[in-house]
N, C-alpha and C positions, 0 to 999 in steps of 0.2 A: 554433495552432502553425504557422508557416510549415515548409515541407518543406525537406529538404537540396537537393534538385534536383526540377526540373519532371516528371521521368519519372515520379513517383508519380501525376501527375494527368493526364498527355497521354491522350486517347482514354477517359477515364472517364466522361464527362459523359452520355452516353446508355445508361442501363442498363434493361435489361428485368426486369420482375418475375417472380421465381422465386417458387414456392409453397410455403414451409415453412408449416406450419399457424399461424394466428393465433387465439388465443382472443379472447373478449371481455375484453381485458387491461385490468388497473386502471390508471386514470390519476390521479395525485396532482396536488393543488392545493397546492403547497408555501408555507410561510411566503414572504412578500416582504420580503426583506432590504434595507435601505439601506445606505449606505456607513457602515463601522465599526460597523454593528451586530452583536449576537450573540444566540444563545438556546442555553442549555444548555452552551455552551462558553465557557470562561474562558480569557484571554489570561495566559499565565505570562511569557513573555518575548519580546523583538523585537530583531533585529540586521539594519542596514542597511548591510552593509560595502563595497560596491562601487558604482561609478559605472555599470558596464554594465548591461545588462536581464539579469534573472534568468531562469533555466530550472527544470530539476528539482531536486527534494531526494530524499535518501535517507537513511537511518540506519546507523551503525556503533557497535558495542559492543567495547571492547578486552578484553584478557585479565584486567583487573581488574574489569571490570563497568561501567566508566566509558562513560557514552552520548556520541555525538558526531552532529551534522548535518553531511552532505556536501551543500553548495549549490552548485549548477552555474550559471555564469554563460555569456553568449556569448564569454567569453575565457578563464576558468580555474575551479577547483573550490576551494571554500574548506572545510576541515576546522574545524568549530566545537564548541569543548568545550561539553557542558551539564550539567557537574558541579553548577554554580550554573544551574539553566535560567531563573531570572528575569534573568540577566546572561549570556546566551551570549556566548563569547569566541573569537576566530579564533586557531588554533594554527599554521595553515600553509595556503599556497597552492599548487596544481600543477595540471598536466595541462589538459586541454580537453575539451571535449564537452558537450552538454546533457543528456545521460542518464547515469545513474551506478548500478552495482550492486556489490555486495561478496561477498567469500568468504574465510573463515579470517582472515587478517592482510593482505588484498589489497582494493585497491579499483580497479574496472575503469570506464573512461569510454569514452563513445561516440566520442570523439577518436581511439581506437585504442590506449589505453595500459592495461597492467596495473601497478599501484603497490604496493610493499611500504609498508604503513603501521605496521609493528610499531613504529616510533618516529613518533608521530603528528606531531611536530614537523618531521620531515625525512622526507616520503614519498620513495621511491626509484623511479624507472622501471625495471621488470625485463623487460617483454615487450611486444611490440606485435603490432597486427593492422590489418586494414581498417579505416578509420572508418566509422560506420554512423548512421543516424539514432536508432533505439533499440537496446537490448541488453537481455539477460537472461541471468543465471547460475544453471545448475541443475547443480551441481559433479558431474562433473569438465568439464561442456561450458559453452561460451559459445555463446549463439544472437544473432546479428545480424540486425536487419531494416533493409532499405533500405541494404546496403553497397555499397562499390565506388565508384569514380570516374566517375560519369556512367552507370553501368550499375546499375540498381537490383536487387540480390540479396538474398535471405535466405541465410545461410550459418552453419555450425555449425563451432566449433573445439573441440579437447581442450585444456584447460588443466590436466591433471594436472601439467605441468611449466611454471609461469607465466612461466618465462623464454624458453620456446620453444613457443608455441601451436601447435597443428598441425591445418590443414584437415581436416574431415572429410567434409562433403558440403553440398549446397545444400537448402533445403526449401520448401514451399509454392509457389503460384501467382503471387502478389503481396505486396506488403510494406506494413506500416506499423509495426506493433508485434507483441510475441510474448510469451506467458506460457507457463510450463512449470511443472507441478505433478506430481511423481513421473515416470511414463512416459508423460504426456500432454502435448502440445503444443497449445496454442491460438494460431492465426495470424490476426491481425487484418489483412486485407489491403485496407483502403480500400473502393472501390468494388465489388472482387470479393467482398467479404463474409468469412464466417467459415469456416475450415478448422480442423478437430480430427484430430490425428494421434495413433495409438499408435506411440511411438518406443522402446518396450522394447527392439528391435534397432535401435540407433542408426544402423545401415547400411541397414536396410530398414525404412522407416516405412510404416504401414498407415493410409490414410485412413479415418475412421470416419463423418465426416458433413462436409458444407458446406452453408451456406444464405446467403441474402442477401435484403434488402428494396429495393424502388426507391428511390433515392436516400438510403440510408442509408450513411454513411460509416463504415465499421467503423475505429474509431480505436483503441481498446484493448479489452482483455477480460480478465475475471478470474471464476473459478468459484467458487462457494460452497464451503464448506469440506467438504461431504459430496459435492461433484462432480455434484449432480443439476441444477444450475441454473446458468446463464451470464449475467454482468453485460456489456453491451457498451455503449460510448458512441460518439455520433454527433457528431464534431467538425464544425462548418460550415466546411470547408476552402476552399470558394468559395461564390459566389451559386449556390445550388441550390434546386430547389424542394422543399418539406418540410423537417421537421427533427424527428428522432425522440427527440432528448435521450438518456435512459438506457433501454434496453430490457433485460428479464429473459425469459430463454428456459429451457424446461423441455427438458433434453437427456436425460432417463432413457432414452427411445426414440432412440438415435441416427439410426435410418431416418426419424424424423419429428419433428424440433425444432419446438417451440412456443413461441411469444412468449406470456406469460403476465402481464406487467405493463409498464408504462412510467411514467416520471418525466420531466417537462418543464416547466420553468420558462417561462412565457409562449410565445410563438409564434418568437421570434428571439434567444434567448440563445446560449451557446456552451457546450459542455462539453468537458472534457479527459480526466482520467483517473479510474478508478474501482479502488479495492482492497478486499478483504473481510477481516476478521478478526473471528472469532467470528460473531455474528448481526447484525452492523452492515456496511455499505457507507459507504466514506469517498471522496467525490467532489471533485477539484479543479475548479471550476465556473467558471474565469475570473472575469468581474466578479461573479458571484453568491458568490464565496469558497468556503469549505470547506462541502460539506453532508452530513450523517450520515444514513443511512436505517437504521430497524430492519428486517432482513430475516428474520426468524425465520420468517415466512411469506413465502416469494419471490413468492407470487402477489398479495401485499397489502402492499406495502412502505409504512413509514410514515417520514415526515421527523421526526426527534426532536432536531436541532441543527443550528446553522449558525454560521459565523464569516466575516464578511465583511471582507476584507482590502484592497478597492479602493475609493477615494474617487471615482475619476472616472466618466466618463459611461457609463453601461449599452451605449452604443452602440459602444464600443471594444471589440469582441467578442475580440478577441487579447490582452486585458489583464487582470491580477488574479491568481487563484489557479492557478498553473500546475501544480504537484505537491503532494502530500501523501504523508506516510509515516507510518502508524498502527500500526507493528509493533513499537516500542520496548519492552522489559520494563517500564519504569516506567509504561507507559500514557500518556506524553506523545505528542502528535500534531504531526507538523511539517507547515508549509505554506510552499511558496515563491511569493512574489507576483512577478510579472514587473517592477514598479517600485519595491517597498519592501522586498524581501528576505525575510529568515526570520522566521515567526512560531512560536513554541512554545506550544501551547493544551493544554487539558485537557477532555475530554468529561465534564461533571457528571453524566450520567444512566447510567452503566455499570452495568448490573443483571444482565449475563449474562457468562459464564466468558470471559476473554481468554486463548486458548492458543497456544503458540507454534507451530512448524512440524513438530512430531512428528507420527509416524504416527497414524492414527485408533485403532488397537489400542492404542497407549500412553496416548493420552487417556482412553480409557474404563477403564484399569485404575487410574490415578492420580486423585483425587478431592478438591477443595477444596470444602467445603459453605459455605451462607450462614451467617455468624455469627448467633447467637441470644442473647438478644433482638435486635432490630434493627429501629427504633433503639433504642439502649440509653443508660443513665446509671446508674453510671460504668462498671459491668462489663459484658464480653461474652464469650461462649466461641466459639472456632473449632475446628472438627473438620475432620480431613483423612484420607485413606486411602491407604495405599501397598502396592503389590502386591509389593513386595521392599524388603530392607535399602537405604537410601538415605543420602546426604549431603543433609541437609534444611537450608534456610534459610526462616524464616516471618519476613517483615518488615511493619511498619506504615508507610505513606507519608500524607503530607499532600497536599493539592491542588495544592502547589509542587513535588511529586516529592521532597520532602525526607524523609529517614529519620526517623522519630519514635522507633521502639523495634524492637529485634530480639528476637523472642519466642523464636526456635529457632536455634540454629547449632551442629548437632551430627548424628553418625551415628544414625539412627532405625530400628528394625526395622520389618518388614512388619506390616500390621494398621492397625486404627483408633485415632486418636489425636486430644486435645483439649488445648487451651490456653486459659487465661484471661487475659484484658487488663484490667487496671484503669486507666481513662483518667482518673482524678481528676486528675491534673497537666496536662491538655491541655485547650483550649478546644473548645466545641460545633463540629461541621462535619462535612464529608466527609473520610472517609479511605479508603485503600485497602490491603488486606492481600494480600500476595504471597508464594505459594508456590514454592519452587524446590527440586525433589528430582532430581539428576543433571541431565539436559538438559529435564526437564518443567518448565514455568513456567505459572503460572495465577495471575490476580489477581481479586479481587472487591472491591465497594464496600460500606462501612458507613457508619451516620449516628450520630454522638454529639450527642444533644440533653439539654442541662442545663437 
């Protein structure tokens, strides 16, 4: 990715090694994907709607539960309906900016706009703020990374009133990208490294730790769901000695962060962004496409799938999979390719819980168990547990994200519950069952063998 200005790079080429502890970290020799190859990932749909180069991708779910892809180009943003994921359909274009985030029925673009998308066919600009290289929304705050005209700043805005964002304060020492989970801010500051802040008091940040490695460009960062480990990508923003790829850091002791694993494809590839959902990390890896790692043990990550979107030369290090979005409730994964647009794919080896963005306490109280028997033919039993009376839906989906059957749609009392499914009228294959109870969402995989 090229930067919005040169200010992020000036005087960043001579970096002295600081000494966070480095263990004998795991190094993975991943599957070598060639153009258009895949492993454990199935293509569901593809759309190439623009002649512009594509940038990031994000997801949006409207009040009816319909899923959309938000695909950024270097010109505008495309709202794409995924009701039929094998046939993604553009419903509107609007705004500008290479990064996109959402909250409620609003879309925020790094070009400096907040858009009301209650009517997805007619997005309306309602608020503005300074353009930035990257953005993150943790409502009620909007975090800008590398904002300003020629002066690179990290800024926070209060967006309680989307029509009138209010500047709150600056943050961090330098900029590239930012992730905020609950009251913790993770600042990826390029060559200055990583800074982690407690922002429970938004006006009085507390620096918890900072660290960097020689020649590592801290491009983006994402924590594991238990917040004990941090995944960090090293984009090759310029000709620099060494390339770290993806590194994983143990941050349980903030006074002494330790690198415990490394994932790297060859010596001179390029990596962009990483996101974590459940026990999997999803990486947009430019010419090497989407890469999926099992990080159930973060000290020993295992590559479990890939989908290569880029047919060009592996020397074109800033082309290929620019963005990915693995957080849609259906389990569909979005990929944006710089040249060929939107890919909608499904990971075929989902064997762990896929949990939404609720608190850890909520996740522990609601439980969706693995169906039994599994594999099955033709009947199986699904059990779940509720800590309180809830509005529940339990739906079976096929690999294309299509609803097969709705097993439960009612108010269910607290306690343990079981539902049987007779799959006599459907074909063999992989299916997903999705439990939604209030704001809690969880999905598991099952296999029908006839």
